[in-house]
C-alpha positions in Angstrom: 101.1 154.6 97.8 98.2 155.6 95.5 98.2 152.3 93.5 97.9 150.4 96.8 95.1 152.7 98.0 93.3 152.4 94.7 93.6 148.6 94.9 92.2 148.5 98.4 89.3 150.8 97.5 88.4 148.8 94.4 88.4 145.4 96.2 87.1 146.4 99.6 84.1 148.0 97.8 83.3 144.6 96.3 81.0 142.6 98.7 82.0 139.3 97.1 85.7 139.9 97.7 85.1 140.9 101.3 82.9 137.8 101.8 85.6 135.5 100.4 88.3 137.1 102.5 86.2 136.8 105.7 85.5 133.1 104.9 89.2 132.4 104.4 90.3 134.2 107.5 87.6 132.5 109.7 88.5 129.1 108.2 92.2 129.6 108.9 91.6 130.8 112.4 89.3 127.8 113.2 91.9 125.3 112.0 94.8 127.1 113.7 93.2 127.5 117.2 90.8 124.6 117.3 92.6 122.1 115.0 93.9 119.8 117.8 90.3 119.4 119.1 88.8 118.9 115.6 91.1 116.1 114.5 88.3 113.5 114.6 86.2 115.8 112.4 89.0 116.3 109.9 89.6 112.6 109.7 85.9 111.9 109.3 85.7 114.4 106.5 88.6 112.8 104.7 87.0 109.3 104.9 83.6 110.8 104.0 85.1 112.3 100.8 86.6 108.8 100.1 83.2 107.1 100.4 81.2 109.9 98.7 82.7 108.9 95.3 81.3 105.4 95.6 77.9 106.7 96.8 77.7 109.1 93.9 78.6 106.3 91.5 75.8 104.1 92.9 73.2 107.0 92.7 74.2 107.6 89.1 73.0 104.1 88.3 69.6 104.6 90.0 70.2 103.5 93.6 68.6 105.8 96.1 71.1 107.8 98.1 70.0 106.5 101.5 70.3 102.9 100.3 73.7 103.7 98.7 75.0 105.3 101.9 74.0 102.3 104.0 75.6 99.8 101.6 78.8 101.8 101.2 79.1 102.5 104.9 78.5 98.9 106.0 81.0 97.6 103.4 83.6 100.2 104.6 83.2 99.1 108.2 83.5 95.4 107.3 86.6 96.0 105.1 88.2 98.1 107.8 87.6 95.5 110.5 88.8 92.6 108.3 92.0 94.6 107.4 92.8 95.3 111.0 92.2 91.7 112.1 94.3 90.3 109.2 97.2 92.8 109.2 97.5 94.4 112.6 99.0 91.3 114.4 101.6 90.9 111.6 102.6 94.6 111.8 102.8 94.5 115.6 104.9 91.4 115.6 107.3 92.9 113.0 107.6 96.0 115.1 108.5 93.9 118.2 111.0 91.9 116.2 112.6 95.0 114.8 113.0 96.5 118.3 114.5 93.2 119.6 117.0 93.2 116.7 118.0 96.8 117.2 120.9 96.0 119.7 122.4 93.6 117.2 122.1 96.1 114.4 123.7 98.8 116.5 126.6 96.5 117.4 127.2 95.5 113.8 127.0 99.2 112.8 129.6 100.1 115.4 132.0 97.4 114.1 131.6 98.7 110.6 132.4 102.2 111.8 135.5 101.0 113.6 136.8 99.4 110.4 136.6 102.6 108.5 140.1 103.9 109.5 141.6 100.6 108.4 139.8 100.5 105.0 140.0 104.2 104.2 142.9 105.7 106.2 143.0 108.7 103.9 139.5 109.8 104.8 138.9 108.6 108.3 141.0 108.5 111.5 140.5 106.5 114.6 140.0 109.7 116.6 137.2 110.9 114.3 135.4 107.5 114.5 135.7 107.5 118.3 134.3 111.0 118.5 131.4 110.1 116.2 130.6 107.0 118.3 130.7 109.0 121.5 128.3 111.5 120.1 125.9 108.8 118.9 126.0 107.2 122.4 125.3 110.5 124.1 122.4 111.3 121.8 121.0 107.7 122.2 121.1 107.9 126.0 119.3 111.3 126.0 116.7 110.1 123.6 116.2 106.8 125.5 115.7 108.7 128.8 113.2 111.2 127.3 111.4 108.3 125.7 111.2 106.3 128.9 110.0 109.3 130.9 107.2 110.1 128.5 106.3 106.6 127.5 103.8 105.8 130.3 101.9 109.0 130.0 102.0 108.9 126.2 100.8 105.3 126.1 97.8 106.1 128.3 96.9 109.2 126.2 97.3 107.1 123.0 95.0 104.4 124.3 92.3 106.9 125.3 92.7 108.7 122.0 92.3 105.5 120.0 89.2 104.6 122.0 87.6 108.0 121.4 88.4 107.8 117.7 87.0 104.3 117.4 83.7 105.6 118.7 83.6 109.1 117.1 84.9 108.4 113.6 82.2 105.8 112.5 79.4 108.1 113.9 80.8 111.2 112.2 81.4 109.5 108.9 77.9 108.1 108.8 76.2 111.5 109.4 78.5 113.3 107.0 77.3 111.0 104.3 73.7 110.6 105.4 73.0 114.3 106.2 75.3 115.8 103.6 72.6 118.0 102.0 71.3 119.2 105.4 74.8 120.0 106.6 75.7 122.0 103.4 72.3 123.8 103.6 73.0 124.7 107.2 76.4 126.0 106.3 75.1 128.1 103.4 73.0 130.1 105.9 76.1 131.6 107.4 77.6 132.7 104.1 77.5 136.4 103.2 74.7 137.6 101.0 76.9 138.0 98.0 78.6 134.7 98.0 79.0 134.1 94.2 82.8 134.3 94.4 82.9 132.0 97.5 80.7 129.5 95.6 82.9 129.6 92.6 86.0 128.9 94.6 84.3 126.2 96.7 83.0 124.2 93.7 86.5 124.0 92.2 88.2 123.1 95.5 85.5 120.6 96.5 86.0 118.7 93.2 89.8 118.8 93.7 89.7 117.7 97.3 87.4 114.7 96.5 89.6 113.6 93.6 92.7 114.1 95.7 91.5 112.1 98.7 90.2 109.2 96.7 93.3 109.2 94.4 95.6 109.3 97.4 93.9 106.3 99.1 94.2 104.3 95.9 97.8 105.3 95.5 98.7 104.3 99.1 97.0 100.9 98.7 98.7 100.1 95.3 102.1 101.2 96.5 101.7 99.3 99.8 100.6 96.0 98.1 103.2 96.4 95.4 106.0 97.1 97.9 105.0 94.1 100.1 105.0 91.7 97.2 108.3 93.0 96.0 110.0 92.8 99.4 108.5 89.4 100.1 109.8 88.1 96.8 113.3 89.4 97.5 113.2 87.9 101.0 113.5 91.2 102.9 112.8 91.0 106.6 109.9 93.1 108.1 108.4 93.2 104.6 104.9 94.1 105.8 106.1 96.9 108.1 108.5 98.4 105.5 105.8 98.2 102.8 103.4 100.0 105.0 106.0 102.8 105.5 106.5 103.0 101.8 102.7 103.2 101.2 102.2 105.9 103.8 105.2 107.8 102.5 103.3 108.8 99.3 101.2 111.1 101.5 104.1 113.5 101.5 105.2 113.9 97.9 108.9 113.8 97.1 110.0 114.1 100.8 108.3 110.9 102.0 110.1 108.7 99.4 113.5 110.1 100.5 112.9 109.6 104.2 111.7 106.0 103.8 114.8 105.1 101.8 116.9 105.1 105.0 115.1 102.4 107.0 114.8 100.1 103.9 118.5 100.5 103.2 119.5 99.9 106.9 117.4 96.7 107.2 118.6 95.4 103.8 122.2 96.2 104.7 122.1 94.5 108.1 120.3 91.5 106.6 122.4 91.0 103.4 125.4 93.2 103.8 127.0 94.9 100.8 125.9 92.1 98.4 123.9 91.8 95.2 120.7 91.2 97.2 121.2 94.5 98.9 121.6 96.3 95.6 118.5 94.5 94.1 116.4 95.7 97.0 117.5 99.3 96.4 116.9 99.0 92.7 113.4 97.5 93.2 112.6 100.3 95.6 113.7 102.9 93.0 111.6 101.2 90.4 108.5 101.3 92.7 109.1 105.1 93.3 109.6 105.6 89.5 106.3 103.8 88.7 104.5 105.8 91.4 105.8 109.2 90.2 105.5 108.6 86.4 102.4 106.3 86.2 100.2 106.4 89.3 100.4 110.1 90.1 99.6 111.3 86.5 96.9 108.7 86.2 95.2 109.3 89.6 95.7 113.1 90.0 95.5 114.5 86.6 92.4 116.6 87.7 93.5 117.3 91.3 97.2 118.3 90.9 98.1 121.0 88.4 101.0 122.5 90.3 104.7 122.7 89.8 106.9 120.4 92.0 108.5 123.5 93.5 105.1 124.8 94.5 104.2 121.4 96.0 107.3 121.3 98.1 106.9 124.9 99.3 103.2 124.1 100.2 104.3 121.0 102.2 106.9 123.0 104.1 104.6 126.0 104.9 101.3 124.1 105.7 103.1 121.3 107.5 104.9 123.8 109.7 101.6 125.5 110.5 99.2 122.6 110.9 101.4 119.5 111.3 100.2 116.2 109.7 97.0 117.6 108.4 98.9 120.5 106.8 101.1 118.0 105.1 98.2 115.8 104.0 96.2 118.7 102.6 99.2 120.7 101.3 98.2 120.1 97.7 94.5 120.9 98.1 95.4 124.0 100.1 97.8 125.1 97.3 95.0 124.4 94.9 92.7 126.6 97.1 95.2 129.4 96.8 95.3 128.9 93.0 91.5 128.9 92.8 91.3 132.1 94.8 93.8 133.7 92.5 92.0 132.5 89.4 88.6 133.7 90.8 89.8 137.0 92.2 88.3 139.9 90.2 90.7 141.3 87.6 91.1 145.0 86.8 88.6 146.2 84.2 86.0 143.6 85.2 84.0 145.7 87.6 80.9 145.7 85.3 80.8 141.9 85.2 81.2 141.8 89.0 78.3 144.2 89.3 76.1 142.0 87.1 77.0 138.9 89.2 76.1 140.8 92.4 72.8 141.8 90.8 72.1 138.1 90.0 72.9 137.2 93.6 70.5 139.9 94.9 67.6 138.2 93.1 68.7 134.6 93.8 66.4 132.9 96.3 68.0 132.0 99.6 
């Protein structure tokens, strides 16, 4: 009891610790209770982090920040529009073709299941296969009904959401880049007086988030293009759609690669059967994942990811369960935030150094 009381007295008497704790609690509360309304803001911050690296590189070579922001922003909009015009029709067409081919795939899968008792009578019986097919049919009917009942409302909401995002995102991204100094200065006004510990944690996390966002964008693009060229070379149907799924799967480390394996294996099996082409596609996909894990990730995230794989998986499960997609996307930066807080947290026996830092904060101009 006394060690806990002593620990609380020591840290609650430190204004920097109290300020950092308040900032963390307020930030978590804002994301938890207002997260659904602030999704455009979060998306804009992510894209602003992505473009900030290019702006910073241009200013390093003597270009004025305002000019650099305008050039980078206009190039980003042009590249985004060109990508959507070039790739969106192909992806939509492949989605439509996949949906049209689903009945044939399901019928072929049913025939393959019915042949299991004949091929492997020691492991499967006709009654077991029939019960499995009945369960699949019941689940499919329930899922189809729920999907049909919510499709009209969901489609309307999705169209409105896309229209709102199409207007808000470009505006927010531009102002996050153009008025970065003003926004940060306005934010500093709300920090506690003794914010040296907050500043220390923020500098480390800010650098890691910037490196992580830019590295993740480059990783998604490389894996997407590499997967598309590989699937196209091997003659796999729906190559663009499946490659896009592989590229987006790297957003969720470890888990995403396992989940995307299933649709690739299903499409390849129904196209080629249990043949050498099917095996080559699985081998090629495994090679892509190996290159991503052993080459791209160490190269792109050497400064942003210094966590054990178990810590990354736990962070994905916890933050994904709390904040959904954004929790999954920012699982590694959030885990790094916790690590930065633990590293910056005052250690026993360092009260004198903390006092000196607070004294420096007292004379620091605001």
